[in-house]
C-alpha atoms as a printed R data frame, in Angstrom:
    type eleno elety resid chain resno       x      y       z
1   ATOM     1    CA   MET     A     1 157.451 54.363  79.629
2   ATOM     2    CA   SER     A     2 161.301 54.376  79.496
3   ATOM     3    CA   ARG     A     3 160.363 56.796  82.702
4   ATOM     4    CA   ILE     A     4 158.576 54.803  84.427
5   ATOM     5    CA   THR     A     5 160.814 51.952  83.679
6   ATOM     6    CA   ALA     A     6 163.795 53.888  84.909
7   ATOM     7    CA   LEU     A     7 162.104 54.948  88.018
8   ATOM     8    CA   ALA     A     8 161.624 51.633  88.943
9   ATOM     9    CA   TYR     A     9 164.512 49.815  88.066
10  ATOM    10    CA   ARG     A    10 166.109 52.916  90.654
11  ATOM    11    CA   ILE     A    11 163.872 51.308  93.377
12  ATOM    12    CA   PHE     A    12 164.717 48.078  91.992
13  ATOM    13    CA   LEU     A    13 167.873 48.331  92.809
14  ATOM    14    CA   GLN     A    14 167.630 50.612  96.005
15  ATOM    15    CA   ILE     A    15 166.310 47.585  97.778
16  ATOM    16    CA   ALA     A    16 168.759 44.920  96.175
17  ATOM    17    CA   ARG     A    17 171.453 46.732  97.746
18  ATOM    18    CA   ASP     A    18 169.887 46.967 101.033
19  ATOM    19    CA   ARG     A    19 170.664 43.479 102.202
20  ATOM    20    CA   ARG     A    20 168.865 43.715 105.684
21  ATOM    21    CA   THR     A    21 165.379 44.830 103.648
22  ATOM    22    CA   LEU     A    22 166.295 41.513 101.224
23  ATOM    23    CA   VAL     A    23 166.638 39.624 104.724
24  ATOM    24    CA   LEU     A    24 163.381 40.705 105.590
25  ATOM    25    CA   ILE     A    25 160.957 40.352 102.432
26  ATOM    26    CA   PHE     A    26 162.144 36.873 101.780
27  ATOM    27    CA   LEU     A    27 163.591 35.345 105.381
28  ATOM    28    CA   VAL     A    28 160.795 36.700 108.011
29  ATOM    29    CA   PRO     A    29 157.869 35.954 106.042
30  ATOM    30    CA   MET     A    30 159.347 32.060 105.636
31  ATOM    31    CA   LEU     A    31 160.339 32.448 109.236
32  ATOM    32    CA   VAL     A    32 156.670 33.682 111.024
33  ATOM    33    CA   MET     A    33 154.676 31.622 108.040
34  ATOM    34    CA   GLY     A    34 156.819 28.464 109.337
35  ATOM    35    CA   LEU     A    35 156.500 29.104 112.848
36  ATOM    36    CA   LEU     A    36 152.498 29.097 112.559
37  ATOM    37    CA   THR     A    37 152.865 26.487 110.498
38  ATOM    38    CA   TRP     A    38 154.300 24.341 112.723
39  ATOM    39    CA   LEU     A    39 152.175 25.471 115.275
40  ATOM    40    CA   LEU     A    40 149.460 24.479 113.791
41  ATOM    41    CA   ARG     A    41 150.000 21.296 113.171
42  ATOM    42    CA   SER     A    42 152.292 20.177 115.817
43  ATOM    43    CA   GLU     A    43 150.887 17.669 118.197
44  ATOM    44    CA   LYS     A    44 149.381 18.900 121.285
45  ATOM    45    CA   GLN     A    45 150.765 18.236 124.510
46  ATOM    46    CA   PRO     A    46 147.767 15.986 126.165
47  ATOM    47    CA   PHE     A    47 145.912 17.501 128.635
48  ATOM    48    CA   ARG     A    48 146.180 16.562 132.020
49  ATOM    49    CA   ALA     A    49 143.413 14.974 134.261
50  ATOM    50    CA   ALA     A    50 142.922 13.102 136.908
51  ATOM    51    CA   VAL     A    51 139.728 10.650 137.139
52  ATOM    52    CA   ILE     A    52 138.669  9.852 141.257
53  ATOM    53    CA   VAL     A    53 135.983  7.282 142.108
54  ATOM    54    CA   PRO     A    54 135.540  7.635 145.806
55  ATOM    55    CA   ASP     A    55 132.681  4.469 145.387
56  ATOM    56    CA   LYS     A    56 133.794  1.333 145.083
57  ATOM    57    CA   GLY     A    57 130.644  0.417 143.388
58  ATOM    58    CA   GLY     A    58 131.950  2.607 140.774
59  ATOM    59    CA   ALA     A    59 135.015  1.591 139.593
60  ATOM    60    CA   MET     A    60 134.067 -0.053 136.435
61  ATOM    61    CA   MET     A    61 132.578  3.046 135.271
62  ATOM    62    CA   GLY     A    62 135.663  4.190 136.843
63  ATOM    63    CA   ASP     A    63 137.641  2.920 134.490
64  ATOM    64    CA   LEU     A    64 135.656  3.134 131.040
65  ATOM    65    CA   LEU     A    65 135.565  6.804 131.616
66  ATOM    66    CA   ARG     A    66 139.652  6.997 132.162
67  ATOM    67    CA   GLU     A    67 140.298  4.585 128.795
68  ATOM    68    CA   LEU     A    68 137.639  6.891 126.830
69  ATOM    69    CA   LEU     A    69 139.593  9.822 127.725
70  ATOM    70    CA   VAL     A    70 142.410  8.749 126.961
71  ATOM    71    CA   GLN     A    71 141.673  6.806 123.454
72  ATOM    72    CA   ASN     A    72 139.344  9.658 122.208
73  ATOM    73    CA   ALA     A    73 140.243 12.566 124.174
74  ATOM    74    CA   ARG     A    74 143.895 13.135 124.077
75  ATOM    75    CA   VAL     A    75 144.023 13.368 127.996
76  ATOM    76    CA   LYS     A    76 147.070 12.013 130.222
77  ATOM    77    CA   ILE     A    77 145.125 10.156 133.553
78  ATOM    78    CA   ILE     A    78 147.304 11.728 136.092
79  ATOM    79    CA   ALA     A    79 147.563  8.418 139.119
80  ATOM    80    CA   GLY     A    80 147.558  8.832 143.161
81  ATOM    81    CA   ILE     A    81 145.499 12.270 143.368
82  ATOM    82    CA   THR     A    82 143.406 11.932 145.861
83  ATOM    83    CA   GLU     A    83 139.998 14.360 146.280
84  ATOM    84    CA   PRO     A    84 140.848 16.182 149.166
85  ATOM    85    CA   GLY     A    85 144.405 16.809 147.096
86  ATOM    86    CA   ILE     A    86 142.585 18.063 143.992
87  ATOM    87    CA   ASN     A    87 142.956 22.224 144.895
88  ATOM    88    CA   GLU     A    88 147.157 21.439 145.859
89  ATOM    89    CA   ALA     A    89 147.288 19.556 142.151
90  ATOM    90    CA   LEU     A    90 145.620 22.306 140.226
91  ATOM    91    CA   GLU     A    91 147.593 24.225 141.875
92  ATOM    92    CA   ASP     A    92 151.162 23.370 141.411
93  ATOM    93    CA   GLY     A    93 149.569 22.353 138.036
94  ATOM    94    CA   ARG     A    94 150.578 18.558 138.194
95  ATOM    95    CA   ILE     A    95 146.878 17.954 136.894
96  ATOM    96    CA   GLN     A    96 144.528 20.664 134.955
97  ATOM    97    CA   ALA     A    97 140.979 18.937 135.554
98  ATOM    98    CA   ALA     A    98 140.004 16.470 138.569
99  ATOM    99    CA   ILE     A    99 136.775 14.342 138.033
100 ATOM   100    CA   VAL     A   100 135.301 13.156 140.853
101 ATOM   101    CA   LEU     A   101 133.134 10.548 139.863
102 ATOM   102    CA   ARG     A   102 129.613  9.617 142.497
103 ATOM   103    CA   GLY     A   103 126.754  7.113 142.429
104 ATOM   104    CA   ALA     A   104 127.849  4.986 139.546
105 ATOM   105    CA   ASP     A   105 127.454  2.046 141.643
106 ATOM   106    CA   LEU     A   106 125.921 -0.495 138.317
107 ATOM   107    CA   GLU     A   107 122.826 -1.708 141.111
108 ATOM   108    CA   GLU     A   108 121.485  1.999 141.741
109 ATOM   109    CA   LEU     A   109 122.826  3.011 137.986
110 ATOM   110    CA   LYS     A   110 119.896 -0.224 136.736
111 ATOM   111    CA   THR     A   111 117.490  1.658 138.761
112 ATOM   112    CA   GLY     A   112 117.958  4.951 136.566
113 ATOM   113    CA   LYS     A   113 119.515  7.244 139.212
114 ATOM   114    CA   ARG     A   114 121.818  9.356 137.571
115 ATOM   115    CA   ALA     A   115 125.710  9.159 138.391
116 ATOM   116    CA   GLU     A   116 127.376 12.903 139.002
117 ATOM   117    CA   LEU     A   117 130.620 13.849 137.153
118 ATOM   118    CA   LYS     A   118 131.627 16.724 139.251
119 ATOM   119    CA   VAL     A   119 134.382 18.715 136.919
120 ATOM   120    CA   VAL     A   120 137.307 20.755 138.744
121 ATOM   121    CA   LEU     A   121 139.082 23.091 136.624
122 ATOM   122    CA   GLU     A   122 142.051 24.981 137.367
123 ATOM   123    CA   GLY     A   123 139.811 27.271 134.712
124 ATOM   124    CA   SER     A   124 142.916 30.528 133.944
125 ATOM   125    CA   ASP     A   125 143.458 28.652 130.657
126 ATOM   126    CA   PRO     A   126 139.667 28.860 129.190
127 ATOM   127    CA   MET     A   127 141.251 27.557 125.298
128 ATOM   128    CA   SER     A   128 142.080 24.083 126.769
129 ATOM   129    CA   SER     A   129 139.776 23.537 129.538
130 ATOM   130    CA   ARG     A   130 136.808 24.115 126.972
131 ATOM   131    CA   GLU     A   131 138.312 21.705 124.495
132 ATOM   132    CA   PHE     A   132 138.230 19.541 127.387
133 ATOM   133    CA   LEU     A   133 135.302 20.227 128.479
134 ATOM   134    CA   GLN     A   134 133.703 19.388 124.574
135 ATOM   135    CA   GLN     A   135 135.368 16.493 124.415
136 ATOM   136    CA   LEU     A   136 134.169 15.140 127.748
137 ATOM   137    CA   GLN     A   137 130.536 15.658 126.385
138 ATOM   138    CA   ARG     A   138 130.938 13.443 123.267
139 ATOM   139    CA   LEU     A   139 132.417 11.060 125.101
140 ATOM   140    CA   GLN     A   140 128.592 10.752 127.408
141 ATOM   141    CA   LYS     A   141 127.167  9.039 124.698
142 ATOM   142    CA   PRO     A   142 130.158  6.542 124.019
143 ATOM   143    CA   LEU     A   143 130.235  5.819 127.744
144 ATOM   144    CA   LEU     A   144 125.981  4.762 128.369
145 ATOM   145    CA   ASP     A   145 126.178  2.662 124.732
146 ATOM   146    CA   THR     A   146 129.307  0.765 126.589
147 ATOM   147    CA   MET     A   147 128.054  0.579 130.285
148 ATOM   148    CA   ARG     A   148 124.492 -0.542 128.675
149 ATOM   149    CA   GLY     A   149 126.286 -3.068 127.056
150 ATOM   150    CA   LEU     A   150 128.236 -4.495 130.299
151 ATOM   151    CA   LEU     A   151 124.644 -4.080 132.416
152 ATOM   152    CA   SER     A   152 122.724 -6.580 129.060
153 ATOM   153    CA   LEU     A   153 120.117 -4.999 130.244
154 ATOM   154    CA   SER     A   154 117.229 -4.840 128.070
155 ATOM   155    CA   ASP     A   155 116.080 -2.239 126.014
156 ATOM   156    CA   GLU     A   156 113.323 -0.737 128.624
157 ATOM   157    CA   ASN     A   157 115.871 -0.876 131.044
158 ATOM   158    CA   ALA     A   158 118.607  0.077 128.985
159 ATOM   159    CA   GLN     A   159 116.112  3.779 128.174
160 ATOM   160    CA   MET     A   160 116.533  4.228 131.860
161 ATOM   161    CA   LEU     A   161 119.873  4.351 132.084
162 ATOM   162    CA   ALA     A   162 120.756  8.037 132.230
163 ATOM   163    CA   PRO     A   163 123.938 10.513 131.630
164 ATOM   164    CA   PRO     A   164 125.931 11.899 134.286
165 ATOM   165    CA   GLU     A   165 124.843 14.835 135.460
166 ATOM   166    CA   LEU     A   166 127.949 17.388 135.123
167 ATOM   167    CA   ASN     A   167 128.659 19.613 137.865
168 ATOM   168    CA   LEU     A   168 131.525 22.359 137.129
169 ATOM   169    CA   VAL     A   169 133.650 23.693 139.648
170 ATOM   170    CA   PHE     A   170 136.725 25.930 139.110
171 ATOM   171    CA   LEU     A   171 139.784 26.710 140.690
172 ATOM   172    CA   TYR     A   172 139.956 30.335 139.336
173 ATOM   173    CA   GLY     A   173 137.902 32.465 137.420
174 ATOM   174    CA   GLY     A   174 134.634 30.393 136.765
175 ATOM   175    CA   LYS     A   175 131.132 30.453 135.369
176 ATOM   176    CA   ASP     A   176 131.387 34.919 136.320
177 ATOM   177    CA   PHE     A   177 134.355 35.350 133.625
178 ATOM   178    CA   GLY     A   178 133.959 35.466 129.783
179 ATOM   179    CA   GLU     A   179 135.534 35.097 127.004
180 ATOM   180    CA   THR     A   180 136.898 38.756 127.041
181 ATOM   181    CA   ASP     A   181 138.219 38.455 130.650
182 ATOM   182    CA   TYR     A   182 139.982 35.656 129.677
183 ATOM   183    CA   PHE     A   183 141.528 37.125 126.816
184 ATOM   184    CA   ALA     A   184 142.568 41.175 128.943
185 ATOM   185    CA   PRO     A   185 145.133 40.118 130.326
186 ATOM   186    CA   PRO     A   186 147.414 39.505 127.061
187 ATOM   187    CA   VAL     A   187 146.183 42.192 125.178
188 ATOM   188    CA   ILE     A   188 146.821 44.217 127.351
189 ATOM   189    CA   CYS     A   189 150.213 43.129 127.591
190 ATOM   190    CA   PHE     A   190 150.348 43.353 124.150
191 ATOM   191    CA   VAL     A   191 148.963 46.877 123.087
192 ATOM   192    CA   ALA     A   192 151.202 48.501 126.114
193 ATOM   193    CA   PHE     A   193 154.360 46.321 124.549
194 ATOM   194    CA   PHE     A   194 153.699 47.121 120.982
195 ATOM   195    CA   PHE     A   195 153.130 50.546 120.951
196 ATOM   196    CA   VAL     A   196 155.735 51.468 123.881
197 ATOM   197    CA   PHE     A   197 158.078 49.791 120.791
198 ATOM   198    CA   ILE     A   198 157.244 51.709 117.632
199 ATOM   199    CA   ILE     A   199 156.664 55.276 119.529
200 ATOM   200    CA   THR     A   200 160.511 54.595 121.716
201 ATOM   201    CA   ALA     A   201 161.872 53.102 118.588
202 ATOM   202    CA   VAL     A   202 160.697 56.256 116.164
203 ATOM   203    CA   SER     A   203 161.182 59.393 118.260
204 ATOM   204    CA   PHE     A   204 164.780 57.381 118.867
205 ATOM   205    CA   LEU     A   205 165.366 57.490 115.593
206 ATOM   206    CA   ARG     A   206 164.000 60.880 114.772
207 ATOM   207    CA   GLU     A   207 166.391 62.152 117.333
208 ATOM   208    CA   ARG     A   208 169.700 60.245 115.425
209 ATOM   209    CA   ALA     A   209 168.385 61.780 111.868
210 ATOM   210    CA   GLN     A   210 168.159 64.792 112.990
211 ATOM   211    CA   GLY     A   211 171.873 65.530 114.050
212 ATOM   212    CA   THR     A   212 170.790 65.505 118.260
213 ATOM   213    CA   MET     A   213 172.200 62.210 118.802
214 ATOM   214    CA   GLU     A   214 175.628 63.333 117.262
215 ATOM   215    CA   ARG     A   215 175.730 66.699 119.743
216 ATOM   216    CA   LEU     A   216 175.312 64.260 122.373
217 ATOM   217    CA   LEU     A   217 177.386 62.447 122.263
218 ATOM   218    CA   ALA     A   218 179.820 65.437 121.670
219 ATOM   219    CA   SER     A   219 178.719 66.019 124.852
220 ATOM   220    CA   PRO     A   220 180.311 65.650 128.537
221 ATOM   221    CA   LEU     A   221 176.851 63.353 129.190
222 ATOM   222    CA   SER     A   222 177.786 59.578 129.324
223 ATOM   223    CA   GLN     A   223 176.231 56.718 126.946
224 ATOM   224    CA   PHE     A   224 174.467 55.836 130.768
225 ATOM   225    CA   GLU     A   225 173.125 59.663 131.355
226 ATOM   226    CA   ILE     A   226 171.481 59.261 127.486
227 ATOM   227    CA   ILE     A   227 170.015 56.589 127.730
228 ATOM   228    CA   LEU     A   228 168.678 57.347 131.603
229 ATOM   229    CA   GLY     A   229 167.413 60.391 130.232
230 ATOM   230    CA   TYR     A   230 165.696 59.524 126.734
231 ATOM   231    CA   LEU     A   231 164.046 56.608 128.738
232 ATOM   232    CA   SER     A   232 162.531 58.692 131.525
233 ATOM   233    CA   GLY     A   233 160.946 61.238 128.984
234 ATOM   234    CA   LEU     A   234 159.489 58.159 126.872
235 ATOM   235    CA   LEU     A   235 158.648 56.252 130.125
236 ATOM   236    CA   LEU     A   236 156.381 59.154 130.824
237 ATOM   237    CA   PHE     A   237 154.197 59.195 127.732
238 ATOM   238    CA   ALA     A   238 154.440 55.022 127.819
239 ATOM   239    CA   LEU     A   239 153.043 55.130 131.598
240 ATOM   240    CA   ALA     A   240 150.089 57.823 130.470
241 ATOM   241    CA   GLN     A   241 149.494 55.459 127.758
242 ATOM   242    CA   THR     A   242 149.281 52.135 130.049
243 ATOM   243    CA   ALA     A   243 146.905 54.136 132.472
244 ATOM   244    CA   VAL     A   244 144.698 54.723 129.886
245 ATOM   245    CA   ILE     A   245 144.371 51.772 128.316
246 ATOM   246    CA   LEU     A   246 144.183 50.191 131.981
247 ATOM   247    CA   PHE     A   247 141.234 52.735 132.921
248 ATOM   248    CA   PHE     A   248 139.388 51.266 129.836
249 ATOM   249    CA   VAL     A   249 139.719 48.209 130.279
250 ATOM   250    CA   PHE     A   250 138.585 47.512 133.571
251 ATOM   251    CA   TYR     A   251 136.191 50.732 134.203
252 ATOM   252    CA   LEU     A   252 134.651 50.919 130.514
253 ATOM   253    CA   LEU     A   253 134.649 47.535 129.419
254 ATOM   254    CA   LYS     A   254 133.840 46.678 132.998
255 ATOM   255    CA   ILE     A   255 136.792 43.722 132.709
256 ATOM   256    CA   HIS     A   256 136.347 40.944 135.542
257 ATOM   257    CA   TYR     A   257 139.680 41.102 137.918
258 ATOM   258    CA   LEU     A   258 140.680 39.222 141.463
259 ATOM   259    CA   GLY     A   259 143.876 41.278 142.177
260 ATOM   260    CA   SER     A   260 144.862 44.463 142.698
261 ATOM   261    CA   ILE     A   261 145.093 47.505 140.187
262 ATOM   262    CA   ALA     A   262 148.216 48.526 141.686
263 ATOM   263    CA   SER     A   263 149.450 45.313 141.444
264 ATOM   264    CA   VAL     A   264 148.749 45.165 137.395
265 ATOM   265    CA   LEU     A   265 150.085 48.477 136.651
266 ATOM   266    CA   VAL     A   266 153.399 47.099 138.339
267 ATOM   267    CA   VAL     A   267 153.907 44.589 136.103
268 ATOM   268    CA   GLU     A   268 152.899 47.050 132.968
269 ATOM   269    CA   PHE     A   269 155.653 49.303 133.918
270 ATOM   270    CA   ILE     A   270 158.051 46.340 133.934
271 ATOM   271    CA   VAL     A   271 157.070 45.671 130.429
272 ATOM   272    CA   VAL     A   272 156.924 49.051 129.243
273 ATOM   273    CA   LEU     A   273 160.399 49.449 130.606
274 ATOM   274    CA   GLY     A   274 161.766 46.715 128.596
275 ATOM   275    CA   ALA     A   275 159.900 47.587 125.687
276 ATOM   276    CA   SER     A   276 161.294 51.106 125.707
277 ATOM   277    CA   ASN     A   277 164.698 49.590 126.440
278 ATOM   278    CA   MET     A   278 164.092 47.139 122.906
279 ATOM   279    CA   GLY     A   279 162.576 50.483 120.804
280 ATOM   280    CA   ILE     A   280 165.818 52.470 121.272
281 ATOM   281    CA   PHE     A   281 168.295 49.114 121.079
282 ATOM   282    CA   PHE     A   282 166.413 47.899 117.775
283 ATOM   283    CA   SER     A   283 166.211 51.581 116.627
284 ATOM   284    CA   SER     A   284 169.972 52.138 116.303
285 ATOM   285    CA   PHE     A   285 170.428 49.994 113.661
286 ATOM   286    CA   ALA     A   286 167.353 51.450 111.636
287 ATOM   287    CA   LYS     A   287 168.068 54.541 108.874
288 ATOM   288    CA   ASN     A   288 164.203 55.324 108.801
289 ATOM   289    CA   GLU     A   289 160.748 54.262 109.711
290 ATOM   290    CA   PHE     A   290 160.751 52.089 106.854
291 ATOM   291    CA   GLN     A   291 163.481 50.323 108.698
292 ATOM   292    CA   VAL     A   292 161.899 50.685 111.647
293 ATOM   293    CA   ALA     A   293 158.627 48.784 110.568
294 ATOM   294    CA   GLN     A   294 160.571 46.384 109.099
295 ATOM   295    CA   PHE     A   295 161.627 45.220 112.392
296 ATOM   296    CA   ILE     A   296 158.162 44.217 113.312
297 ATOM   297    CA   PRO     A   297 157.616 40.738 111.675
298 ATOM   298    CA   LEU     A   298 160.933 40.350 113.754
299 ATOM   299    CA   VAL     A   299 160.655 40.696 116.974
300 ATOM   300    CA   VAL     A   300 156.773 41.225 117.541
301 ATOM   301    CA   LEU     A   301 154.977 38.547 115.247
302 ATOM   302    CA   PRO     A   302 156.949 35.595 117.555
303 ATOM   303    CA   GLN     A   303 155.364 36.790 121.132
304 ATOM   304    CA   VAL     A   304 152.140 37.164 119.488
305 ATOM   305    CA   LEU     A   305 152.067 33.450 118.866
306 ATOM   306    CA   LEU     A   306 154.370 31.882 121.060
307 ATOM   307    CA   SER     A   307 153.532 33.568 124.098
308 ATOM   308    CA   GLY     A   308 150.538 32.534 125.182
309 ATOM   309    CA   MET     A   309 147.775 35.076 123.627
310 ATOM   310    CA   LEU     A   310 146.341 32.556 121.312
311 ATOM   311    CA   TRP     A   311 147.691 29.137 122.048
312 ATOM   312    CA   SER     A   312 148.265 27.545 125.565
313 ATOM   313    CA   LEU     A   313 151.317 27.200 126.218
314 ATOM   314    CA   GLU     A   314 151.136 23.465 127.686
315 ATOM   315    CA   THR     A   315 149.494 22.154 124.754
316 ATOM   316    CA   MET     A   316 152.957 23.617 122.601
317 ATOM   317    CA   PRO     A   317 155.161 21.278 121.652
318 ATOM   318    CA   LYS     A   318 158.269 21.215 123.991
319 ATOM   319    CA   ALA     A   319 160.463 22.811 121.142
320 ATOM   320    CA   LEU     A   320 158.594 25.995 120.955
321 ATOM   321    CA   GLN     A   321 158.019 26.013 124.724
322 ATOM   322    CA   TYR     A   322 161.238 26.299 124.832
323 ATOM   323    CA   ILE     A   323 161.419 29.471 122.248
324 ATOM   324    CA   ALA     A   324 158.456 30.874 124.333
325 ATOM   325    CA   TYR     A   325 159.815 31.524 127.441
326 ATOM   326    CA   ALA     A   326 163.146 32.977 126.283
327 ATOM   327    CA   LEU     A   327 160.192 36.162 125.224
328 ATOM   328    CA   PRO     A   328 159.564 38.765 127.470
329 ATOM   329    CA   LEU     A   329 155.639 38.807 127.000
330 ATOM   330    CA   THR     A   330 155.114 35.372 127.723
331 ATOM   331    CA   TYR     A   331 156.383 36.665 131.440
332 ATOM   332    CA   ALA     A   332 154.204 39.314 131.292
333 ATOM   333    CA   ASN     A   333 151.324 37.134 129.901
334 ATOM   334    CA   LEU     A   334 151.777 34.900 133.102
335 ATOM   335    CA   ALA     A   335 151.798 37.481 135.790
336 ATOM   336    CA   LEU     A   336 148.613 39.529 134.585
337 ATOM   337    CA   ARG     A   337 146.631 35.927 134.034
338 ATOM   338    CA   ASN     A   338 147.542 35.223 137.519
339 ATOM   339    CA   LEU     A   339 147.351 38.636 138.880
340 ATOM   340    CA   MET     A   340 143.737 39.186 137.193
341 ATOM   341    CA   ILE     A   341 142.715 35.618 137.451
342 ATOM   342    CA   LYS     A   342 143.978 33.866 139.860
343 ATOM   343    CA   GLY     A   343 143.819 36.711 142.461
344 ATOM   344    CA   PHE     A   344 147.691 36.449 142.902
345 ATOM   345    CA   SER     A   345 149.411 38.904 144.897
346 ATOM   346    CA   LEU     A   346 152.743 40.478 143.026
347 ATOM   347    CA   ALA     A   347 154.827 38.145 145.405
348 ATOM   348    CA   GLN     A   348 153.409 35.009 143.991
349 ATOM   349    CA   VAL     A   349 154.684 36.187 140.130
350 ATOM   350    CA   LEU     A   350 158.210 37.458 141.317
351 ATOM   351    CA   PRO     A   351 159.635 34.613 139.252
352 ATOM   352    CA   GLU     A   352 158.089 36.286 136.211
353 ATOM   353    CA   LEU     A   353 159.066 40.067 137.602
354 ATOM   354    CA   LEU     A   354 162.561 39.516 137.915
355 ATOM   355    CA   ALA     A   355 162.598 38.193 134.269
356 ATOM   356    CA   LEU     A   356 160.936 40.786 133.067
357 ATOM   357    CA   LEU     A   357 163.272 43.024 134.738
358 ATOM   358    CA   ALA     A   358 165.892 40.828 133.703
359 ATOM   359    CA   PHE     A   359 165.151 41.294 130.219
360 ATOM   360    CA   ALA     A   360 164.764 45.060 130.318
361 ATOM   361    CA   LEU     A   361 168.709 45.077 131.954
362 ATOM   362    CA   LEU     A   362 169.651 43.256 129.058
363 ATOM   363    CA   MET     A   363 168.038 46.065 126.330
364 ATOM   364    CA   THR     A   364 168.797 48.380 128.206
365 ATOM   365    CA   ALA     A   365 172.854 47.356 128.300
366 ATOM   366    CA   GLY     A   366 172.293 46.573 124.613
367 ATOM   367    CA   SER     A   367 170.940 50.086 123.809
368 ATOM   368    CA   ILE     A   368 174.532 51.966 125.776
369 ATOM   369    CA   LEU     A   369 176.860 48.697 123.838
370 ATOM   370    CA   THR     A   370 175.310 50.294 120.126
371 ATOM   371    CA   ILE     A   371 174.148 53.768 120.964
372 ATOM   372    CA   ARG     A   372 178.150 55.067 120.501
373 ATOM   373    CA   LYS     A   373 178.530 52.450 116.963
374 ATOM   374    CA   PHE     A   374 175.307 53.518 115.320
375 ATOM   375    CA   GLY     A   375 174.011 56.563 116.996
376 ATOM   376    CA   ALA     A   376 174.791 58.958 114.401
377 ATOM   377    CA   ILE     A   377 173.415 58.614 111.170
378 ATOM   378    CA   ASN     A   378 175.133 58.831 108.216
């Protein structure tokens, strides 16, 4: 027992003396759990929709529908949207859905004629769209009950008042796109980003542990040349891994997509470029593989929670949105969703590409600045 106690005491002292490990053991779990709790408990941003009533006779039902949406479905009604301008409003992000109410004339409703609810959805965010549609379907009963009361119908005539016919139209995606199709872009980004980061960090750490890095720093090679040489070699495997992932997703899993595979490859190349540089940068602060693994909850988990992979960016609180737009995976997810679901070209996702390039350059600069200071493991 004394030998076991002595061994346990040595391990305890070893961890207790490592300040970085203590921080990652106690602080990082609180940070991740606090972030997750903030997301789950925070009040979501309201869904933005427009209710358009082309027929004057349907004004009463249109006003009632707007009131129900605001009170019971947490929907913000955006005014000033006309039927010809629906697509433009959806594209520029003013609204996420438009409801066109037809055939809602009171006299026609009394005869049993059904009104039509044409719902035009932007479609690139299935989570928020699905939630909105569920809320809209739940509102049909209170909408009918209120209309029956306003029309003062007899019991027999009240039964003739039918629920509106729901007609769905998608600007992007559509009925052919399932959950896996919508979920594929962020998963592709995450898998490439995560594994390239880990492989690069561990590989670079081994070079330092074996003394190779110390010898290279003593050679005529500059820090930039060392980083570029390592990056070029590691990128070959990163790109091969990316090609395998895309082949598996597109040709074996049969994921639907609208953009070109070449455009997706360009985005993935920039993603793995940034992940490789980030792996080199963070490995400079580690002395072993255990310390590299400790960076995962600090570097990777916040990006999983805030990049739009699990929660829609537009429904997050404003404070979390500011953090999300400082993370590279956010721009990678936006770019791939625009390419694969909306069918955009590379020129249309240029802002996202520039943000990813800026991150890659920042990580490259960080790697160059830290390589000499932390190049050798003592």
